[in-house]
Jmol script that loads the backbone (N, CA, C; Angstrom):
load data "model"
ATOM      1  N   MET A   1     -35.567 -29.322  -5.418  1.00  0.00           N
ATOM      2  CA  MET A   1     -35.827 -27.831  -5.144  1.00  0.00           C
ATOM      3  C   MET A   1     -35.230 -27.316  -6.159  1.00  0.00           C
ATOM      4  N   PRO A   2     -35.637 -26.099  -6.272  1.00  0.00           N
ATOM      5  CA  PRO A   2     -34.721 -25.295  -7.747  1.00  0.00           C
ATOM      6  C   PRO A   2     -33.397 -24.766  -7.342  1.00  0.00           C
ATOM      7  N   ILE A   3     -32.866 -24.862  -8.262  1.00  0.00           N
ATOM      8  CA  ILE A   3     -31.405 -24.347  -8.143  1.00  0.00           C
ATOM      9  C   ILE A   3     -31.213 -23.112  -8.634  1.00  0.00           C
ATOM     10  N   PHE A   4     -30.433 -22.154  -7.813  1.00  0.00           N
ATOM     11  CA  PHE A   4     -30.440 -20.529  -7.994  1.00  0.00           C
ATOM     12  C   PHE A   4     -28.525 -20.465  -8.215  1.00  0.00           C
ATOM     13  N   ILE A   5     -28.265 -19.563  -8.958  1.00  0.00           N
ATOM     14  CA  ILE A   5     -26.878 -19.236  -8.841  1.00  0.00           C
ATOM     15  C   ILE A   5     -26.976 -17.522  -8.630  1.00  0.00           C
ATOM     16  N   LEU A   6     -26.122 -17.113  -7.702  1.00  0.00           N
ATOM     17  CA  LEU A   6     -25.998 -15.656  -7.229  1.00  0.00           C
ATOM     18  C   LEU A   6     -24.385 -15.373  -7.273  1.00  0.00           C
ATOM     19  N   ALA A   7     -24.273 -14.375  -8.332  1.00  0.00           N
ATOM     20  CA  ALA A   7     -23.122 -13.813  -8.557  1.00  0.00           C
ATOM     21  C   ALA A   7     -22.831 -12.558  -8.130  1.00  0.00           C
ATOM     22  N   THR A   8     -22.042 -12.429  -7.198  1.00  0.00           N
ATOM     23  CA  THR A   8     -21.387 -10.944  -6.687  1.00  0.00           C
ATOM     24  C   THR A   8     -20.353 -10.219  -6.672  1.00  0.00           C
ATOM     25  N   LYS A   9     -20.257  -9.188  -6.634  1.00  0.00           N
ATOM     26  CA  LYS A   9     -19.109  -8.244  -6.525  1.00  0.00           C
ATOM     27  C   LYS A   9     -18.893  -7.216  -5.212  1.00  0.00           C
ATOM     28  N   LEU A  10     -17.853  -7.429  -4.721  1.00  0.00           N
ATOM     29  CA  LEU A  10     -17.402  -7.002  -3.286  1.00  0.00           C
ATOM     30  C   LEU A  10     -17.791  -5.299  -3.553  1.00  0.00           C
ATOM     31  N   GLN A  11     -18.351  -4.644  -2.649  1.00  0.00           N
ATOM     32  CA  GLN A  11     -18.245  -3.120  -2.675  1.00  0.00           C
ATOM     33  C   GLN A  11     -17.058  -2.404  -2.325  1.00  0.00           C
ATOM     34  N   ASN A  12     -16.459  -3.287  -1.558  1.00  0.00           N
ATOM     35  CA  ASN A  12     -15.158  -2.533  -0.862  1.00  0.00           C
ATOM     36  C   ASN A  12     -13.904  -3.641  -1.226  1.00  0.00           C
ATOM     37  N   PRO A  13     -13.138  -3.419  -2.143  1.00  0.00           N
ATOM     38  CA  PRO A  13     -12.138  -4.533  -2.127  1.00  0.00           C
ATOM     39  C   PRO A  13     -11.308  -4.930  -0.795  1.00  0.00           C
ATOM     40  N   ASN A  14     -11.466  -3.682   0.215  1.00  0.00           N
ATOM     41  CA  ASN A  14     -10.580  -4.059   1.688  1.00  0.00           C
ATOM     42  C   ASN A  14     -11.438  -4.833   2.361  1.00  0.00           C
ATOM     43  N   LEU A  15     -12.598  -5.478   1.978  1.00  0.00           N
ATOM     44  CA  LEU A  15     -13.233  -6.663   2.645  1.00  0.00           C
ATOM     45  C   LEU A  15     -12.394  -7.984   2.737  1.00  0.00           C
ATOM     46  N   VAL A  16     -11.639  -7.816   1.684  1.00  0.00           N
ATOM     47  CA  VAL A  16     -10.817  -9.367   1.683  1.00  0.00           C
ATOM     48  C   VAL A  16      -9.981  -9.631   2.908  1.00  0.00           C
ATOM     49  N   LYS A  17      -9.617  -8.431   3.598  1.00  0.00           N
ATOM     50  CA  LYS A  17      -8.840  -8.650   4.740  1.00  0.00           C
ATOM     51  C   LYS A  17      -9.885  -9.563   5.809  1.00  0.00           C
ATOM     52  N   ASN A  18     -11.052  -9.557   5.891  1.00  0.00           N
ATOM     53  CA  ASN A  18     -11.455 -10.348   7.006  1.00  0.00           C
ATOM     54  C   ASN A  18     -12.673 -10.935   6.118  1.00  0.00           C
ATOM     55  N   ARG A  19     -12.285 -11.512   5.036  1.00  0.00           N
ATOM     56  CA  ARG A  19     -13.207 -12.475   4.156  1.00  0.00           C
ATOM     57  C   ARG A  19     -13.888 -13.578   4.870  1.00  0.00           C
ATOM     58  N   LYS A  20     -13.207 -14.453   5.753  1.00  0.00           N
ATOM     59  CA  LYS A  20     -13.885 -15.579   6.055  1.00  0.00           C
ATOM     60  C   LYS A  20     -15.012 -15.182   7.375  1.00  0.00           C
ATOM     61  N   GLU A  21     -14.697 -14.141   8.065  1.00  0.00           N
ATOM     62  CA  GLU A  21     -15.637 -13.756   9.087  1.00  0.00           C
ATOM     63  C   GLU A  21     -16.789 -13.036   8.117  1.00  0.00           C
ATOM     64  N   HIS A  22     -16.346 -12.424   7.232  1.00  0.00           N
ATOM     65  CA  HIS A  22     -17.623 -11.757   6.383  1.00  0.00           C
ATOM     66  C   HIS A  22     -18.617 -12.855   5.858  1.00  0.00           C
ATOM     67  N   GLY A  23     -17.951 -13.753   5.322  1.00  0.00           N
ATOM     68  CA  GLY A  23     -18.382 -14.923   4.658  1.00  0.00           C
ATOM     69  C   GLY A  23     -19.469 -15.789   5.923  1.00  0.00           C
ATOM     70  N   GLU A  24     -18.978 -16.008   6.779  1.00  0.00           N
ATOM     71  CA  GLU A  24     -19.722 -16.676   8.012  1.00  0.00           C
ATOM     72  C   GLU A  24     -20.689 -16.019   8.386  1.00  0.00           C
ATOM     73  N   GLU A  25     -20.480 -14.697   8.489  1.00  0.00           N
ATOM     74  CA  GLU A  25     -21.700 -13.704   8.964  1.00  0.00           C
ATOM     75  C   GLU A  25     -22.762 -13.728   8.110  1.00  0.00           C
ATOM     76  N   PHE A  26     -22.447 -13.594   6.624  1.00  0.00           N
ATOM     77  CA  PHE A  26     -23.304 -14.126   5.684  1.00  0.00           C
ATOM     78  C   PHE A  26     -24.179 -15.076   5.547  1.00  0.00           C
ATOM     79  N   LEU A  27     -23.424 -16.184   5.994  1.00  0.00           N
ATOM     80  CA  LEU A  27     -23.917 -17.707   6.011  1.00  0.00           C
ATOM     81  C   LEU A  27     -24.903 -17.880   7.211  1.00  0.00           C
ATOM     82  N   LYS A  28     -24.643 -17.153   8.115  1.00  0.00           N
ATOM     83  CA  LYS A  28     -25.265 -16.964   9.555  1.00  0.00           C
ATOM     84  C   LYS A  28     -26.743 -16.324   9.157  1.00  0.00           C
ATOM     85  N   LEU A  29     -26.626 -15.165   8.426  1.00  0.00           N
ATOM     86  CA  LEU A  29     -27.679 -14.504   8.194  1.00  0.00           C
ATOM     87  C   LEU A  29     -28.859 -15.002   7.559  1.00  0.00           C
ATOM     88  N   VAL A  30     -28.130 -15.721   6.175  1.00  0.00           N
ATOM     89  CA  VAL A  30     -29.030 -16.650   5.340  1.00  0.00           C
ATOM     90  C   VAL A  30     -29.904 -17.517   6.110  1.00  0.00           C
ATOM     91  N   LYS A  31     -28.826 -18.298   6.672  1.00  0.00           N
ATOM     92  CA  LYS A  31     -29.654 -19.362   7.880  1.00  0.00           C
ATOM     93  C   LYS A  31     -30.756 -18.837   8.676  1.00  0.00           C
ATOM     94  N   ASP A  32     -30.654 -17.666   9.474  1.00  0.00           N
ATOM     95  CA  ASP A  32     -31.801 -17.167  10.216  1.00  0.00           C
ATOM     96  C   ASP A  32     -32.807 -16.601   9.504  1.00  0.00           C
ATOM     97  N   LYS A  33     -32.762 -15.797   8.464  1.00  0.00           N
ATOM     98  CA  LYS A  33     -33.633 -15.071   7.338  1.00  0.00           C
ATOM     99  C   LYS A  33     -34.529 -16.099   6.501  1.00  0.00           C
ATOM    100  N   VAL A  34     -33.581 -17.148   5.905  1.00  0.00           N
ATOM    101  CA  VAL A  34     -34.139 -18.388   4.945  1.00  0.00           C
ATOM    102  C   VAL A  34     -33.480 -19.550   5.049  1.00  0.00           C
ATOM    103  N   PRO A  35     -34.067 -20.030   6.078  1.00  0.00           N
ATOM    104  CA  PRO A  35     -33.683 -21.448   6.607  1.00  0.00           C
ATOM    105  C   PRO A  35     -33.699 -22.481   5.844  1.00  0.00           C
ATOM    106  N   ASN A  36     -34.502 -22.438   4.769  1.00  0.00           N
ATOM    107  CA  ASN A  36     -34.733 -23.661   4.147  1.00  0.00           C
ATOM    108  C   ASN A  36     -33.774 -23.745   2.842  1.00  0.00           C
ATOM    109  N   VAL A  37     -33.124 -22.477   2.669  1.00  0.00           N
ATOM    110  CA  VAL A  37     -31.990 -22.577   1.746  1.00  0.00           C
ATOM    111  C   VAL A  37     -30.773 -23.575   2.036  1.00  0.00           C
ATOM    112  N   SER A  38     -30.386 -24.432   0.761  1.00  0.00           N
ATOM    113  CA  SER A  38     -29.156 -25.380   1.110  1.00  0.00           C
ATOM    114  C   SER A  38     -28.097 -25.141   0.226  1.00  0.00           C
ATOM    115  N   TRP A  39     -26.788 -24.560   0.622  1.00  0.00           N
ATOM    116  CA  TRP A  39     -25.782 -24.488  -0.003  1.00  0.00           C
ATOM    117  C   TRP A  39     -25.114 -25.552  -0.776  1.00  0.00           C
ATOM    118  N   ILE A  40     -24.706 -25.337  -2.246  1.00  0.00           N
ATOM    119  CA  ILE A  40     -24.486 -26.251  -2.840  1.00  0.00           C
ATOM    120  C   ILE A  40     -22.809 -26.113  -3.091  1.00  0.00           C
ATOM    121  N   ALA A  41     -22.570 -24.771  -3.556  1.00  0.00           N
ATOM    122  CA  ALA A  41     -21.283 -24.346  -3.454  1.00  0.00           C
ATOM    123  C   ALA A  41     -20.701 -22.989  -3.499  1.00  0.00           C
ATOM    124  N   HIS A  42     -19.623 -22.387  -3.160  1.00  0.00           N
ATOM    125  CA  HIS A  42     -19.317 -21.304  -3.203  1.00  0.00           C
ATOM    126  C   HIS A  42     -17.705 -21.078  -3.716  1.00  0.00           C
ATOM    127  N   TYR A  43     -17.613 -20.102  -4.796  1.00  0.00           N
ATOM    128  CA  TYR A  43     -16.327 -20.037  -5.645  1.00  0.00           C
ATOM    129  C   TYR A  43     -15.954 -18.684  -5.481  1.00  0.00           C
ATOM    130  N   ALA A  44     -14.837 -18.533  -5.294  1.00  0.00           N
ATOM    131  CA  ALA A  44     -14.003 -16.743  -5.514  1.00  0.00           C
ATOM    132  C   ALA A  44     -13.685 -17.153  -7.266  1.00  0.00           C
ATOM    133  N   ILE A  45     -14.153 -16.173  -8.112  1.00  0.00           N
ATOM    134  CA  ILE A  45     -13.903 -16.437  -9.495  1.00  0.00           C
ATOM    135  C   ILE A  45     -13.227 -15.163  -9.963  1.00  0.00           C
ATOM    136  N   LEU A  46     -12.714 -15.146 -11.100  1.00  0.00           N
ATOM    137  CA  LEU A  46     -12.150 -14.308 -12.114  1.00  0.00           C
ATOM    138  C   LEU A  46     -13.265 -13.405 -12.640  1.00  0.00           C
ATOM    139  N   GLY A  47     -12.936 -12.517 -13.081  1.00  0.00           N
ATOM    140  CA  GLY A  47     -13.811 -12.008 -14.252  1.00  0.00           C
ATOM    141  C   GLY A  47     -14.564 -10.677 -13.478  1.00  0.00           C
ATOM    142  N   PRO A  48     -15.809 -10.419 -13.940  1.00  0.00           N
ATOM    143  CA  PRO A  48     -16.375  -9.182 -13.531  1.00  0.00           C
ATOM    144  C   PRO A  48     -17.125  -9.468 -12.182  1.00  0.00           C
ATOM    145  N   TYR A  49     -17.096 -10.526 -11.627  1.00  0.00           N
ATOM    146  CA  TYR A  49     -17.894 -10.829 -10.449  1.00  0.00           C
ATOM    147  C   TYR A  49     -16.671 -11.199  -9.473  1.00  0.00           C
ATOM    148  N   ASP A  50     -17.034 -11.282  -7.943  1.00  0.00           N
ATOM    149  CA  ASP A  50     -15.671 -11.678  -7.106  1.00  0.00           C
ATOM    150  C   ASP A  50     -16.172 -13.038  -6.466  1.00  0.00           C
ATOM    151  N   PHE A  51     -17.315 -13.357  -6.520  1.00  0.00           N
ATOM    152  CA  PHE A  51     -17.886 -14.740  -6.436  1.00  0.00           C
ATOM    153  C   PHE A  51     -19.431 -15.127  -6.754  1.00  0.00           C
ATOM    154  N   ILE A  52     -19.310 -16.619  -6.720  1.00  0.00           N
ATOM    155  CA  ILE A  52     -20.494 -17.533  -7.195  1.00  0.00           C
ATOM    156  C   ILE A  52     -21.062 -18.230  -6.339  1.00  0.00           C
ATOM    157  N   ASP A  53     -22.400 -18.158  -5.843  1.00  0.00           N
ATOM    158  CA  ASP A  53     -22.811 -19.057  -4.965  1.00  0.00           C
ATOM    159  C   ASP A  53     -24.029 -19.883  -5.531  1.00  0.00           C
ATOM    160  N   ILE A  54     -23.803 -21.215  -5.354  1.00  0.00           N
ATOM    161  CA  ILE A  54     -24.973 -22.053  -5.948  1.00  0.00           C
ATOM    162  C   ILE A  54     -25.714 -22.393  -4.930  1.00  0.00           C
ATOM    163  N   PHE A  55     -27.015 -22.872  -4.991  1.00  0.00           N
ATOM    164  CA  PHE A  55     -27.702 -22.882  -3.778  1.00  0.00           C
ATOM    165  C   PHE A  55     -29.184 -23.276  -4.199  1.00  0.00           C
ATOM    166  N   GLU A  56     -29.763 -24.073  -3.185  1.00  0.00           N
ATOM    167  CA  GLU A  56     -31.144 -24.273  -3.508  1.00  0.00           C
ATOM    168  C   GLU A  56     -32.132 -23.833  -2.590  1.00  0.00           C
ATOM    169  N   ALA A  57     -33.328 -23.216  -3.220  1.00  0.00           N
ATOM    170  CA  ALA A  57     -34.169 -22.756  -2.508  1.00  0.00           C
ATOM    171  C   ALA A  57     -35.483 -23.163  -2.918  1.00  0.00           C
ATOM    172  N   GLU A  58     -36.765 -22.775  -2.247  1.00  0.00           N
ATOM    173  CA  GLU A  58     -37.913 -23.410  -2.358  1.00  0.00           C
ATOM    174  C   GLU A  58     -38.549 -22.836  -3.751  1.00  0.00           C
ATOM    175  N   ASN A  59     -38.025 -21.462  -3.817  1.00  0.00           N
ATOM    176  CA  ASN A  59     -38.836 -20.506  -4.856  1.00  0.00           C
ATOM    177  C   ASN A  59     -37.804 -19.403  -4.996  1.00  0.00           C
ATOM    178  N   GLU A  60     -38.611 -18.573  -5.936  1.00  0.00           N
ATOM    179  CA  GLU A  60     -37.661 -17.350  -6.348  1.00  0.00           C
ATOM    180  C   GLU A  60     -37.768 -16.409  -5.238  1.00  0.00           C
ATOM    181  N   HIS A  61     -38.767 -16.336  -4.489  1.00  0.00           N
ATOM    182  CA  HIS A  61     -38.907 -15.273  -3.430  1.00  0.00           C
ATOM    183  C   HIS A  61     -37.743 -15.635  -2.307  1.00  0.00           C
ATOM    184  N   GLN A  62     -37.449 -16.855  -2.039  1.00  0.00           N
ATOM    185  CA  GLN A  62     -36.340 -17.087  -1.197  1.00  0.00           C
ATOM    186  C   GLN A  62     -35.072 -16.724  -1.844  1.00  0.00           C
ATOM    187  N   ALA A  63     -35.340 -16.911  -3.083  1.00  0.00           N
ATOM    188  CA  ALA A  63     -33.581 -16.595  -3.705  1.00  0.00           C
ATOM    189  C   ALA A  63     -33.461 -15.138  -3.806  1.00  0.00           C
ATOM    190  N   ALA A  64     -34.586 -14.429  -3.955  1.00  0.00           N
ATOM    191  CA  ALA A  64     -34.300 -13.114  -3.989  1.00  0.00           C
ATOM    192  C   ALA A  64     -33.815 -12.521  -2.286  1.00  0.00           C
ATOM    193  N   LYS A  65     -34.410 -13.347  -1.525  1.00  0.00           N
ATOM    194  CA  LYS A  65     -33.903 -12.822  -0.078  1.00  0.00           C
ATOM    195  C   LYS A  65     -32.305 -13.114  -0.066  1.00  0.00           C
ATOM    196  N   VAL A  66     -32.043 -14.278  -0.486  1.00  0.00           N
ATOM    197  CA  VAL A  66     -30.587 -14.384  -0.060  1.00  0.00           C
ATOM    198  C   VAL A  66     -29.665 -13.347  -1.279  1.00  0.00           C
ATOM    199  N   SER A  67     -30.093 -12.935  -2.135  1.00  0.00           N
ATOM    200  CA  SER A  67     -29.501 -11.787  -3.111  1.00  0.00           C
ATOM    201  C   SER A  67     -29.512 -10.489  -2.477  1.00  0.00           C
ATOM    202  N   LEU A  68     -30.763 -10.416  -1.559  1.00  0.00           N
ATOM    203  CA  LEU A  68     -30.928  -9.136  -0.803  1.00  0.00           C
ATOM    204  C   LEU A  68     -29.752  -9.021   0.376  1.00  0.00           C
ATOM    205  N   LEU A  69     -29.921 -10.159   0.991  1.00  0.00           N
ATOM    206  CA  LEU A  69     -29.174 -10.478   1.826  1.00  0.00           C
ATOM    207  C   LEU A  69     -27.559 -10.384   1.606  1.00  0.00           C
ATOM    208  N   SER A  70     -27.234 -10.570   0.560  1.00  0.00           N
ATOM    209  CA  SER A  70     -25.812 -10.356   0.163  1.00  0.00           C
ATOM    210  C   SER A  70     -25.455  -8.769  -0.065  1.00  0.00           C
ATOM    211  N   ARG A  71     -26.433  -8.237  -0.323  1.00  0.00           N
ATOM    212  CA  ARG A  71     -26.062  -6.877  -0.436  1.00  0.00           C
ATOM    213  C   ARG A  71     -25.871  -5.856   0.728  1.00  0.00           C
ATOM    214  N   THR A  72     -26.606  -6.652   2.032  1.00  0.00           N
ATOM    215  CA  THR A  72     -26.389  -6.024   3.222  1.00  0.00           C
ATOM    216  C   THR A  72     -25.368  -6.486   3.792  1.00  0.00           C
ATOM    217  N   ALA A  73     -24.469  -7.702   3.115  1.00  0.00           N
ATOM    218  CA  ALA A  73     -23.189  -8.205   3.920  1.00  0.00           C
ATOM    219  C   ALA A  73     -21.932  -7.792   3.021  1.00  0.00           C
ATOM    220  N   GLY A  74     -22.337  -6.677   2.178  1.00  0.00           N
ATOM    221  CA  GLY A  74     -20.819  -6.374   1.609  1.00  0.00           C
ATOM    222  C   GLY A  74     -21.028  -6.022   0.278  1.00  0.00           C
ATOM    223  N   ALA A  75     -22.175  -6.892  -0.610  1.00  0.00           N
ATOM    224  CA  ALA A  75     -21.845  -7.019  -2.178  1.00  0.00           C
ATOM    225  C   ALA A  75     -22.322  -5.576  -2.562  1.00  0.00           C
ATOM    226  N   ALA A  76     -21.724  -5.267  -3.444  1.00  0.00           N
ATOM    227  CA  ALA A  76     -21.848  -4.060  -4.256  1.00  0.00           C
ATOM    228  C   ALA A  76     -23.105  -4.164  -5.252  1.00  0.00           C
ATOM    229  N   PHE A  77     -22.941  -5.283  -5.888  1.00  0.00           N
ATOM    230  CA  PHE A  77     -23.643  -5.936  -6.889  1.00  0.00           C
ATOM    231  C   PHE A  77     -23.939  -7.274  -7.005  1.00  0.00           C
ATOM    232  N   ALA A  78     -25.226  -7.564  -6.905  1.00  0.00           N
ATOM    233  CA  ALA A  78     -25.750  -8.734  -7.125  1.00  0.00           C
ATOM    234  C   ALA A  78     -26.587  -9.291  -8.247  1.00  0.00           C
ATOM    235  N   GLU A  79     -26.396 -10.378  -8.880  1.00  0.00           N
ATOM    236  CA  GLU A  79     -26.948 -10.874  -9.776  1.00  0.00           C
ATOM    237  C   GLU A  79     -27.496 -12.271  -9.748  1.00  0.00           C
ATOM    238  N   SER A  80     -28.709 -12.633  -9.825  1.00  0.00           N
ATOM    239  CA  SER A  80     -29.433 -13.964  -9.634  1.00  0.00           C
ATOM    240  C   SER A  80     -29.724 -14.745 -10.746  1.00  0.00           C
ATOM    241  N   TRP A  81     -29.402 -15.709 -10.989  1.00  0.00           N
ATOM    242  CA  TRP A  81     -30.008 -16.911 -12.220  1.00  0.00           C
ATOM    243  C   TRP A  81     -30.840 -18.023 -11.666  1.00  0.00           C
ATOM    244  N   THR A  82     -31.504 -18.671 -12.378  1.00  0.00           N
ATOM    245  CA  THR A  82     -32.140 -20.016 -12.137  1.00  0.00           C
ATOM    246  C   THR A  82     -31.345 -20.775 -12.724  1.00  0.00           C
ATOM    247  N   ALA A  83     -31.303 -21.941 -12.464  1.00  0.00           N
ATOM    248  CA  ALA A  83     -30.501 -23.149 -13.180  1.00  0.00           C
ATOM    249  C   ALA A  83     -31.104 -24.342 -13.421  1.00  0.00           C
ATOM    250  N   ILE A  84     -31.067 -24.922 -14.627  1.00  0.00           N
ATOM    251  CA  ILE A  84     -31.775 -26.711 -14.875  1.00  0.00           C
ATOM    252  C   ILE A  84     -30.830 -27.631 -14.779  1.00  0.00           C
ATOM    253  N   LYS A  85     -30.870 -28.309 -13.915  1.00  0.00           N
ATOM    254  CA  LYS A  85     -30.065 -29.438 -14.197  1.00  0.00           C
ATOM    255  C   LYS A  85     -29.908 -30.196 -15.634  1.00  0.00           C
ATOM    256  N   TYR A  86     -28.710 -30.346 -16.092  1.00  0.00           N
ATOM    257  CA  TYR A  86     -28.548 -30.799 -17.259  1.00  0.00           C
ATOM    258  C   TYR A  86     -29.597 -31.912 -17.700  1.00  0.00           C
ATOM    259  N   PRO A  87     -29.757 -33.043 -17.226  1.00  0.00           N
ATOM    260  CA  PRO A  87     -30.469 -34.229 -17.486  1.00  0.00           C
ATOM    261  C   PRO A  87     -31.902 -33.630 -17.514  1.00  0.00           C
ATOM    262  N   GLU A  88     -32.277 -32.766 -16.594  1.00  0.00           N
ATOM    263  CA  GLU A  88     -33.730 -32.282 -16.876  1.00  0.00           C
ATOM    264  C   GLU A  88     -33.677 -31.113 -18.072  1.00  0.00           C
ATOM    265  N   PHE A  89     -32.906 -30.625 -18.448  1.00  0.00           N
ATOM    266  CA  PHE A  89     -32.862 -30.095 -19.702  1.00  0.00           C
ATOM    267  C   PHE A  89     -33.063 -30.789 -20.777  1.00  0.00           C
ATOM    268  N   LEU A  90     -32.395 -31.910 -20.871  1.00  0.00           N
ATOM    269  CA  LEU A  90     -32.351 -32.846 -22.039  1.00  0.00           C
ATOM    270  C   LEU A  90     -33.940 -33.289 -22.281  1.00  0.00           C
ATOM    271  N   LYS A  91     -34.762 -33.718 -21.038  1.00  0.00           N
ATOM    272  CA  LYS A  91     -35.993 -33.858 -20.928  1.00  0.00           C
ATOM    273  C   LYS A  91     -37.031 -32.903 -21.818  1.00  0.00           C
ATOM    274  N   LEU A  92     -36.167 -31.591 -21.700  1.00  0.00           N
ATOM    275  CA  LEU A  92     -37.200 -30.621 -21.868  1.00  0.00           C
ATOM    276  C   LEU A  92     -37.050 -30.688 -23.625  1.00  0.00           C
ATOM    277  N   VAL A  93     -35.849 -30.873 -24.078  1.00  0.00           N
ATOM    278  CA  VAL A  93     -35.657 -30.905 -25.438  1.00  0.00           C
ATOM    279  C   VAL A  93     -36.170 -32.234 -26.136  1.00  0.00           C
ATOM    280  N   GLU A  94     -36.229 -33.333 -25.474  1.00  0.00           N
ATOM    281  CA  GLU A  94     -36.802 -34.266 -25.971  1.00  0.00           C
ATOM    282  C   GLU A  94     -38.455 -34.164 -26.113  1.00  0.00           C
ATOM    283  N   ASP A  95     -38.887 -33.327 -25.072  1.00  0.00           N
ATOM    284  CA  ASP A  95     -40.403 -33.007 -25.418  1.00  0.00           C
ATOM    285  C   ASP A  95     -40.798 -31.829 -26.473  1.00  0.00           C
ATOM    286  N   LEU A  96     -39.944 -31.356 -27.162  1.00  0.00           N
ATOM    287  CA  LEU A  96     -39.949 -30.366 -28.212  1.00  0.00           C
ATOM    288  C   LEU A  96     -39.879 -31.374 -29.415  1.00  0.00           C
ATOM    289  N   GLU A  97     -39.418 -32.502 -29.594  1.00  0.00           N
ATOM    290  CA  GLU A  97     -39.418 -33.302 -30.687  1.00  0.00           C
ATOM    291  C   GLU A  97     -40.427 -33.991 -31.108  1.00  0.00           C
TER     292      GLU A  97
END
end "model"
wireframe off; spacefill off
backbone 0.3
color backbone group
């Protein structure tokens, strides 16, 4: 399945008080609305975003749903990217030679 990266920034810094509960609610919402999504990793990060999630989804429509759900769960800003596994990227490079 394709891999996607979701970077989010909280809309309210006070949401850190109940972060575990908010995170669990978000994952439950995703599992309910987009059941085929498979989580690879979740990181709290430094920089312009608060969190990065790496997940697999069947297509960009499912990834968009995850992004939209993050907004309903407290993200003020969400940005999504597709990712290509490095060995697959190297095969793409080989095809260009």
